[in-house]
C-alpha positions in Angstrom: -83.3 11.5 66.8 -83.2 8.3 64.6 -85.2 5.6 65.3 -83.6 2.0 65.5 -84.6 -0.5 62.7 -87.0 -3.2 63.3 -86.8 -6.8 62.2 -90.2 -8.5 61.4 -90.3 -10.2 64.7 -90.4 -6.2 66.3 -87.1 -6.5 68.1 -84.0 -4.2 67.5 -81.7 -5.5 64.4 -78.4 -4.5 66.6 -79.3 -7.3 69.5 -80.0 -9.9 66.7 -76.6 -8.9 65.0 -75.3 -9.2 68.8 -76.6 -12.1 69.2 -75.2 -13.8 66.1 -71.6 -12.5 67.3 -72.2 -14.2 70.7 -73.3 -17.2 69.3 -70.3 -17.8 67.6 -68.0 -16.4 69.7 -67.9 -18.9 71.9 -67.0 -22.2 69.9 -64.5 -20.3 68.3 -62.9 -19.2 71.8 -63.2 -22.7 72.9 -61.2 -23.9 69.6 -58.7 -21.6 69.9 -58.2 -22.2 73.6 -58.3 -26.1 73.0 -55.3 -26.0 70.2 -53.1 -23.8 72.6 -53.6 -26.3 75.3 -53.2 -29.1 73.0 -49.9 -27.5 71.8 -48.2 -27.0 75.4 -49.5 -30.9 76.3 -47.3 -31.9 73.2 -44.3 -29.8 74.5 -45.1 -31.0 78.2 -45.0 -34.6 76.7 -42.2 -34.3 74.2 -40.2 -33.1 78.0 -41.1 -35.7 79.9 -40.3 -38.1 77.5 -36.8 -37.2 76.7 -36.5 -36.5 80.6 -37.8 -40.2 81.6 -35.7 -41.7 78.9 -32.6 -39.8 79.9 -32.5 -40.4 83.7 -31.3 -43.8 83.5 -28.0 -42.9 81.4 -27.5 -40.3 83.4 -27.8 -42.1 86.9 -25.2 -45.1 85.5 -22.9 -42.4 84.3 -19.6 -42.3 86.1 -18.3 -38.9 84.3 -19.0 -35.9 83.6 -22.5 -35.1 81.5 -20.9 -32.1 79.5 -17.7 -33.5 79.1 -17.6 -37.5 79.2 -20.3 -39.8 79.6 -19.0 -43.4 81.7 -20.7 -46.5 82.0 -19.6 -49.7 84.1 -19.1 -52.3 83.8 -20.6 -52.5 80.5 -17.2 -50.8 79.2 -16.9 -46.9 78.9 -18.1 -44.8 76.1 -16.7 -41.4 76.0 -18.4 -38.2 74.1 -18.9 -34.6 75.3 -22.4 -33.1 75.3 -20.5 -29.9 75.5 -18.7 -30.4 72.1 -21.8 -31.7 70.6 -23.8 -28.6 72.0 -20.7 -26.2 70.7 -20.9 -27.8 67.3 -24.5 -27.5 67.0 -24.5 -23.6 67.7 -21.6 -22.9 65.9 -22.6 -24.5 62.6 -26.0 -22.9 63.1 -25.0 -19.3 63.5 -22.5 -19.4 60.7 -25.0 -20.4 58.2 -27.6 -18.1 60.0 -24.8 -15.5 59.5 -24.5 -16.5 56.0 -28.2 -16.9 54.7 -29.7 -14.2 56.3 -28.4 -11.3 54.6 -28.7 -13.0 51.3 -32.1 -13.9 52.4 -33.0 -10.4 53.3 -31.7 -9.0 49.7 -33.8 -11.6 47.9 -36.7 -10.8 49.7 -36.5 -7.2 49.0 -35.7 -7.9 45.2 -38.8 -9.9 44.8 -40.6 -7.7 46.9 -39.9 -3.9 46.0 -37.3 -4.0 42.7 -38.4 -7.2 40.4 -41.2 -6.7 37.5 -44.5 -8.1 38.2 -43.5 -11.2 35.8 -40.4 -12.1 37.3 -41.6 -11.6 40.8 -44.3 -13.9 40.7 -42.2 -17.2 39.3 -38.8 -15.9 41.5 -41.3 -16.1 44.6 -42.5 -19.5 43.6 -39.1 -20.7 43.0 -37.7 -19.9 46.3 -41.0 -21.3 48.1 -40.0 -24.6 46.1 -36.3 -24.7 47.2 -37.5 -24.6 51.0 -39.2 -27.9 49.9 -36.4 -29.6 48.7 -35.5 -32.9 51.2 -32.7 -32.3 53.2 -31.0 -35.7 52.2 -30.9 -33.9 48.4 -28.9 -31.2 49.9 -26.3 -33.4 52.1 -25.9 -35.5 49.0 -24.7 -32.4 47.1 -22.7 -31.2 49.8 -20.7 -34.6 50.5 -20.1 -34.9 46.4 -19.7 -31.3 45.2 -19.0 -28.8 47.8 -16.5 -30.5 49.8 -14.4 -30.9 47.1 -15.2 -27.8 45.8 -14.1 -26.0 49.1 -10.7 -27.8 49.6 -8.6 -25.2 47.3 -10.5 -22.2 49.1 -10.0 -23.6 52.2 -6.2 -23.9 51.6 -6.3 -20.2 50.6 -8.1 -19.0 53.5 -5.9 -20.5 56.1 -2.9 -19.3 54.4 -3.8 -15.9 54.0 -6.5 -15.3 57.2 -4.8 -18.1 59.2 -4.4 -15.5 62.2 -8.3 -15.6 62.6 -9.4 -18.0 64.9 -12.0 -19.5 62.5 -9.5 -19.7 59.5 -6.7 -20.9 61.7 -5.6 -24.5 62.0 -2.4 -27.1 61.0 -2.7 -30.5 59.4 -5.5 -31.2 56.8 -7.1 -28.3 55.7 -10.8 -28.5 53.9 -12.8 -31.9 53.6 -15.5 -32.7 55.5 -15.3 -29.5 57.7 -17.6 -26.9 59.8 -17.4 -24.7 56.8 -19.0 -27.5 54.6 -21.9 -27.8 56.9 -22.6 -24.4 57.7 -22.9 -23.8 53.7 -25.0 -26.7 53.5 -27.4 -25.4 56.4 -27.3 -21.6 55.1 -28.8 -22.7 51.7 -31.2 -24.9 53.4 -32.7 -21.9 55.9 -32.2 -19.3 53.2 -35.7 -20.1 51.6 -37.3 -20.0 55.0 -36.3 -16.6 55.9 -36.8 -15.4 52.3 -40.3 -16.6 52.2 -41.4 -14.8 55.6 -39.5 -12.0 54.6 -40.6 -11.4 51.6 -44.3 -11.5 53.0 -43.9 -8.7 55.6 -41.9 -6.7 53.5 -44.9 -6.6 51.3 -47.2 -5.8 54.0 -44.9 -2.6 54.9 -47.5 0.5 54.6 -47.9 1.7 50.9 -48.7 5.1 52.3 -45.4 5.4 54.2 -43.3 4.1 50.8 -45.4 6.9 49.0 -44.2 9.4 51.1 -41.0 9.0 51.6 -40.9 9.0 47.4 -42.7 12.1 47.3 -40.2 14.0 49.4 -37.7 13.1 46.7 -36.0 9.9 48.7 -34.6 7.4 46.4 -36.0 3.5 46.4 -33.1 2.6 48.5 -33.8 5.5 51.0 -37.5 4.5 50.9 -36.3 0.9 51.7 -34.2 2.1 54.4 -36.6 4.2 56.1 -40.0 2.9 55.5 -39.8 -0.9 54.8 -37.0 -1.7 56.8 -38.1 -0.7 60.2 -41.7 -2.3 59.9 -40.4 -5.5 58.6 -37.7 -5.8 61.0 -39.4 -7.9 63.7 -40.7 -10.1 61.0 -37.2 -10.7 59.9 -35.9 -11.7 63.4 -38.9 -14.0 63.4 -37.7 -15.5 60.2 -34.1 -16.0 61.3 -34.9 -17.9 64.5 -37.6 -19.8 62.3 -34.2 -20.7 60.2 -31.9 -21.1 62.9 -34.3 -23.7 64.6 -34.6 -25.4 61.5 -30.2 -25.5 61.2 -30.4 -26.5 65.1 -32.6 -29.6 64.3 -31.2 -31.0 60.8 -30.0 -34.4 61.3 -29.2 -36.0 57.9 -27.6 -33.6 55.8 -25.2 -32.7 58.2 -24.6 -36.1 59.4 -23.5 -36.9 55.7 -20.7 -33.9 56.1 -19.7 -33.6 59.6 -16.8 -36.0 60.2 -18.1 -37.0 63.9 -15.5 -35.5 66.2 -15.9 -35.0 69.4 -13.7 -31.5 69.8 -14.0 -28.0 70.8 -12.9 -26.2 68.2 -13.6 -23.1 66.7 -11.5 -23.8 63.5 -14.0 -24.6 60.8 -11.4 -25.3 58.0 -10.4 -28.6 59.7 -12.1 -32.1 60.2 -13.1 -31.3 63.4 -17.2 -30.8 64.0 -20.2 -32.7 64.8 -23.5 -31.9 65.9 -25.9 -33.4 68.6 -28.6 -34.1 65.5 -26.1 -35.7 63.6 -24.7 -37.9 66.6 -28.0 -39.2 67.5 -28.8 -40.2 63.7 -25.4 -42.0 63.4 -24.9 -44.0 66.9 -28.7 -44.5 67.8 -29.1 -47.7 65.9 -25.7 -49.3 67.2 -26.0 -47.9 70.7 -26.5 -49.9 74.0 -29.7 -49.1 75.8 -27.6 -46.9 78.5 -26.2 -45.0 75.6 -29.6 -45.0 73.6 -30.7 -43.2 76.9 -27.3 -41.0 76.9 -28.1 -40.0 73.0 -31.9 -38.9 74.4 -30.1 -36.8 77.3 -28.4 -35.2 74.2 -31.7 -34.4 72.7 -33.0 -33.1 75.7 -30.0 -30.5 75.6 -31.1 -29.5 71.9 -34.5 -29.3 73.1 -33.5 -26.8 75.8 -30.9 -24.8 73.8 -34.0 -24.5 71.2 -36.9 -23.3 73.5 -33.8 -20.8 75.2 -33.5 -19.4 71.6 -37.2 -19.3 71.0 -37.7 -17.1 74.1 -35.0 -14.8 73.3 -36.2 -14.3 69.9 -39.8 -13.6 71.3 -38.0 -10.8 73.8 -36.0 -9.1 71.0 -39.3 -9.0 69.0 -41.0 -7.7 71.9 -38.7 -5.2 72.9 -38.4 -3.7 69.1 -42.4 -3.5 69.2 -42.2 -1.3 72.0 -39.8 0.7 71.0 -41.9 1.0 67.5 -44.9 2.4 69.6 -42.9 4.9 71.5 -41.6 6.4 68.1 -44.7 6.7 67.0 
């Protein structure tokens, strides 16, 4: 039987340690709860602002909110919220499809293939790319990428025109959905790569060493021990990049031709997004027009929330499968 350790005051040392823990736990719990409440309050305030500013325009609208907005007697202005939402989702989805495989490859190279002397500077370079202002990407896309894609766009249209994305007649190339998607992909690639790299570095070393000890190659070890562990983190990184792409304004405003068409043809000048339309039209809009632009921002807000909620559901299911497999 062991005797409890006594302090100078005669009390057990365990009680003193428990007292210290309890005295620090209260303020920390209060601070963390307060931070969560503040975050929810900010989101609620944003939603209330968007709804309150959009209601006058919606009440004055004589047309269908998703297809056209028509106001009288101030004249009529027609644009479709559905077309803007479609362009936002399509451009962001294309950017995600382009960026995610490249970002995962870069993250794996830095975390498991590159020598230490190269991995450090390369990781720093990837992090630095995420800090480049969006207007720089937009200017690069406008000055260099848009003219450069003219010839590849014509080739894709001639040889793969049977596929809806590469179809279309008339003007091919220029300010297109493809150019905007590539710029968005370059912008979100550093975010996905940086987060995926940190997730891959957290993979259990015991599992990696066990796979190598059993005779697995490095790729087999990554496929069996690293990728399954990092899949939820990669999904989270991709969703974070998707949110950045959906809310991007200046870069796409410089590249998109600001049309209001529902078209899957990414090689023709038919592209726009909610954020780009707000940036292009807010300064010259009437009070009702500004309310309509804010209403479109509310649609973007809802789309972003739905995407993030879907991502959280996917991640939660992956965690349940991982626990069941374990």
